[in-house]
VONU-178775 format. One record per residue: x, y, z of N, C-alpha, C, O in turn. Coordinates in steps of 0.1 Angstrom, whole numbers, padded with zeros to 4 digits, always signed. Atoms other than C-alpha are relative to their C-alpha. Layout:
# VONU-178775
XYZXYZXYZXYZ
...
***
This chain:
# VONU-178775
+0008+0004-0011-1403+0382-2835+0007+0004+0013+0001+0008+0023
-0008-0003-0012-1375+0387-2809+0000+0015+0003+0000+0019+0014
+0000-0015-0002-1376+0425-2815-0013+0004+0007-0013+0015+0013
+0013-0004-0006-1412+0425-2802+0000-0005+0015-0010-0001+0022
+0000+0004-0014-1402+0409-2768+0003+0012+0008+0011+0021+0004
-0004-0011-0009-1401+0433-2739+0014-0003+0006+0019-0013+0004
-0014+0001-0005-1368+0440-2722+0002-0011+0010+0013-0018+0009
-0002+0010-0010-1374+0416-2694+0001-0014-0006+0010-0022-0002
+0000+0013+0007-1381+0386-2717+0013-0001-0008+0018-0012-0010
-0013+0001+0008-1351+0395-2739+0011-0003+0010+0020-0011+0006
-0011+0003-0010-1329+0395-2708-0001-0015+0005+0010-0021+0007
+0001+0014-0004-1343+0361-2697+0005-0009-0011+0013-0019-0008
-0004+0008+0011-1337+0346-2732+0016+0001-0001+0022-0009-0003
-0014-0002+0000-1302+0361-2732+0007-0007+0011+0018-0014+0008
-0006+0007-0011-1294+0347-2698+0000-0015-0002+0009-0022+0001
+0001+0014+0003-1307+0313-2708+0011-0005-0010+0017-0015-0009
-0010+0004+0010-1285+0312-2739+0014+0001+0006+0022-0008+0003
-0013+0000-0006-1255+0323-2719+0003-0012+0009+0014-0017+0009
-0001+0012-0008-1261+0295-2694+0003-0012-0008+0011-0020-0004
-0002+0012+0009-1263+0270-2722+0014+0000-0005+0020-0011-0005
-0014-0001+0005-1230+0282-2736+0010-0003+0012+0019-0011+0010
-0009+0002-0012-1213+0283-2701+0000-0015+0004+0011-0020+0007
+0000+0014-0004-1225+0247-2693+0003-0009-0011+0003-0021-0009
-0003+0008+0012-1217+0235-2728-0012-0010-0002-0009-0022-0005
+0012+0008+0001-1253+0221-2729-0010+0007-0009-0019+0014-0004
+0009-0006+0010-1271+0231-2760-0012-0009-0002-0010-0021-0005
+0012+0008+0002-1307+0220-2764+0001-0008-0014+0005-0002-0024
-0001+0008+0012-1310+0192-2790-0008+0007-0011-0004+0006-0023
+0008-0006+0011-1337+0212-2809+0009+0011-0007+0006+0014-0019
-0009-0010+0006-1310+0239-2815+0011-0006-0009+0018+0001-0016
-0011+0007+0008-1287+0213-2831-0006-0004-0014+0001-0010-0022
+0006+0004+0012-1312+0207-2859-0006+0012-0007-0010+0022-0001
+0006-0011+0008-1325+0229-2887-0007-0007-0012-0004-0018-0016
+0007+0004+0012-1348+0225-2917+0006+0007-0012+0007+0019-0013
-0006-0005+0012-1331+0229-2951-0009-0002-0012-0013-0014-0014
+0009+0001+0011-1353+0236-2981+0009+0003-0013+0017+0012-0013
-0006-0002+0013-1341+0233-3017-0009+0008-0009-0020+0004-0012
+0008-0009+0009-1354+0262-3038+0007+0001-0014+0018+0005-0015
-0006+0000+0013-1348+0259-3075+0002+0015-0005-0006+0024-0002
-0002-0013+0005-1332+0289-3091-0008+0002-0013-0012-0008-0019
+0009-0002+0012-1351+0306-3120+0007-0003-0013+0009+0005-0022
-0006+0005+0013-1333+0286-3147-0002-0015+0000-0005-0021+0010
+0002+0014+0001-1335+0250-3160+0009-0008+0010+0021-0004+0012
-0007+0008-0011-1325+0224-3133+0011-0008-0005+0022-0008+0000
-0009+0009+0007-1307+0199-3155+0008-0009+0011+0019-0012+0009
-0006+0009-0011-1300+0177-3123+0013+0006+0005+0022-0002+0009
-0013-0006-0005-1273+0202-3112-0003+0007+0013-0012+0015+0014
+0002-0007-0013-1270+0213-3076+0003+0015-0001-0001+0022+0008
-0003-0014+0001-1256+0246-3088-0013+0008-0004-0013+0021-0003
+0013-0007+0004-1292+0254-3100-0010+0000+0012-0022+0002+0010
+0009+0001-0012-1306+0251-3064+0006+0010+0010+0018+0011+0012
-0003-0009-0011-1306+0277-3036-0004-0007+0013-0016-0011+0014
+0003+0006-0013-1304+0263-3001-0005+0010+0010+0001+0021+0011
+0006-0009-0010-1326+0280-2975-0001-0008+0013-0007-0019+0014
+0001+0007-0013-1322+0270-2938-0009+0008+0009-0007+0020+0011
+0009-0006-0009-1350+0278-2914+0003-0004+0014+0004-0016+0017
-0003+0002-0014-1343+0281-2877-0011+0005+0009-0018+0014+0005
+0010-0006-0010-1366+0285-2847+0005+0013+0006+0018+0015+0005
-0003-0014-0005-1366+0320-2832+0011-0001+0011+0020+0007+0011
-0010+0000-0011-1347+0310-2800+0014-0005-0006+0024-0001-0001
-0012+0005+0006-1322+0291-2822+0008+0011-0007+0020+0012-0007
-0006-0012+0007-1316+0323-2843+0007+0009+0010+0018+0014+0008
-0006-0008-0010-1310+0342-2811+0013-0006+0005+0023+0001+0007
-0012+0007-0005-1285+0316-2799+0012+0002-0011+0023+0005-0007
-0010-0002+0011-1266+0317-2833+0005+0014-0001+0017+0016-0003
-0004-0015+0000-1266+0355-2833+0009+0003+0011+0020+0010+0009
-0009-0003-0012-1251+0357-2798+0013-0007-0002+0024-0001+0001
-0012+0007+0002-1226+0330-2806+0009+0006-0011+0021+0007-0009
-0007-0007+0010-1216+0348-2838+0007+0013+0005+0018+0016+0001
-0006-0012-0006-1211+0381-2819+0012-0003+0009+0022+0004+0008
-0011+0004-0009-1189+0364-2793+0012-0004-0009+0023+0000-0006
-0011+0004+0009-1168+0347-2821+0006+0012-0007+0018+0012-0008
-0005-0012+0007-1165+0380-2840+0009+0008+0010+0020+0012+0005
-0008-0008-0010-1152+0397-2808+0014-0007+0002+0024+0000+0001
-0012+0007-0003-1126+0370-2801+0009+0000-0013+0021+0003-0012
-0008+0000+0012-1115+0368-2838+0007+0014-0002+0018+0014-0007
-0006-0014+0002-1110+0406-2840+0010+0003+0010+0021+0009+0007
-0009-0003-0011-1093+0409-2806+0014-0007-0002+0024-0001+0001
-0013+0008+0001-1067+0382-2814+0005-0001-0014+0015-0008-0017
-0005-0001+0014-1063+0390-2851+0002-0014-0006+0012-0017-0012
-0001+0014+0005-1070+0354-2861-0001-0001-0015+0007-0009-0021
+0001+0001+0015-1081+0359-2897+0010+0009-0007+0013+0020-0003
-0010-0007+0008-1055+0369-2922-0004+0002-0014-0013-0005-0019
+0002-0003+0014-1055+0383-2957-0014+0003-0003-0020+0012+0004
+0014-0003+0004-1089+0383-2974-0011-0007+0007-0022-0006+0004
+0010+0007-0008-1106+0362-2948-0008+0010+0009-0018+0006+0015
+0007-0010-0009-1117+0394-2930-0015+0002-0004-0023+0007+0004
+0013-0003+0005-1149+0395-2951-0011-0007+0008-0023-0003+0007
+0010+0008-0008-1167+0370-2928-0003+0007+0013-0013+0003+0019
+0002-0007-0012-1165+0394-2899-0011+0010-0001-0014+0016-0012
+0010-0010+0000-1193+0417-2889+0005+0014-0004+0016+0017+0000
-0004-0013+0004-1191+0451-2905+0009+0000-0012+0013+0010-0018
-0008+0001+0013-1171+0438-2935-0008-0007-0010-0019-0012-0007
+0008+0007+0011-1182+0425-2968+0010-0006-0010+0022-0004-0009
-0008+0006+0010-1170+0406-2998+0002+0009-0012+0008+0006-0022
+0000-0010+0011-1174+0437-3020+0014+0003-0005+0017+0001-0017
-0013-0004+0004-1138+0448-3021+0008-0012-0006+0014-0010-0017
-0007+0011+0007-1122+0414-3028-0006-0004-0013+0002-0007-0023
+0007+0003+0013-1148+0407-3055+0003+0011-0011+0005+0008-0022
-0003-0011+0010-1141+0442-3071+0014-0002-0005+0016+0000-0017
-0014+0001+0005-1104+0435-3072+0001-0012-0010+0008-0010-0020
+0000+0011+0009-1109+0401-3088-0006+0004-0014-0001+0000-0024
+0007-0004+0012-1133+0416-3113+0009+0009-0009+0010+0008-0021
-0009-0009+0008-1108+0443-3123+0012-0007-0006+0016-0004-0017
-0011+0008+0005-1080+0418-3127-0005-0008-0012+0002-0009-0023
+0005+0008+0012-1102+0396-3150-0003+0010-0012+0000+0006-0023
+0003-0010+0011-1113+0427-3170+0013+0004-0006+0013+0006-0019
-0013-0005+0005-1077+0439-3174+0006-0011-0009+0011-0009-0020
-0006+0011+0008-1066+0404-3186-0008-0002-0013-0002-0005-0023
+0008+0001+0012-1095+0403-3210+0003+0011-0010+0004+0008-0022
-0002-0011+0009-1089+0437-3224+0014+0000-0007+0016+0005-0018
-0014+0000+0006-1051+0432-3229+0003-0014-0005+0015-0016-0008
-0002+0013+0005-1055+0396-3241+0011-0007+0007+0019-0014+0001
-0010+0007-0008-1033+0383-3213-0006-0011+0008-0018-0011+0011
+0005+0011-0008-1036+0351-3194+0001+0004+0015+0008+0013+0018
+0000-0003-0014-1043+0351-3157+0012-0006+0007+0014-0005+0019
***
């Protein structure tokens, strides 16, 4: 929906979000979200591991979160805050490499009958 805004309205929304951050005054509506519990396609058995959580945000709230995440990413990268395998949470990175390494270690232990 935001992609369909013209440049002027995108600029107005961006300026509003920046003012909210600068004044440390976030609208109350942006502090709330609706969380839906979606059952996974397997038996529930009263286990929360068999539920997928989906959070729905209003469009302006999504824009706020997106801008805030970009700002945080910039600061985290500039100051080298995250160490080790924590890098996967940053934009442009993924969990693929750490998961691949773990999978290979598990596979090697299984094939050679070694404990982890």
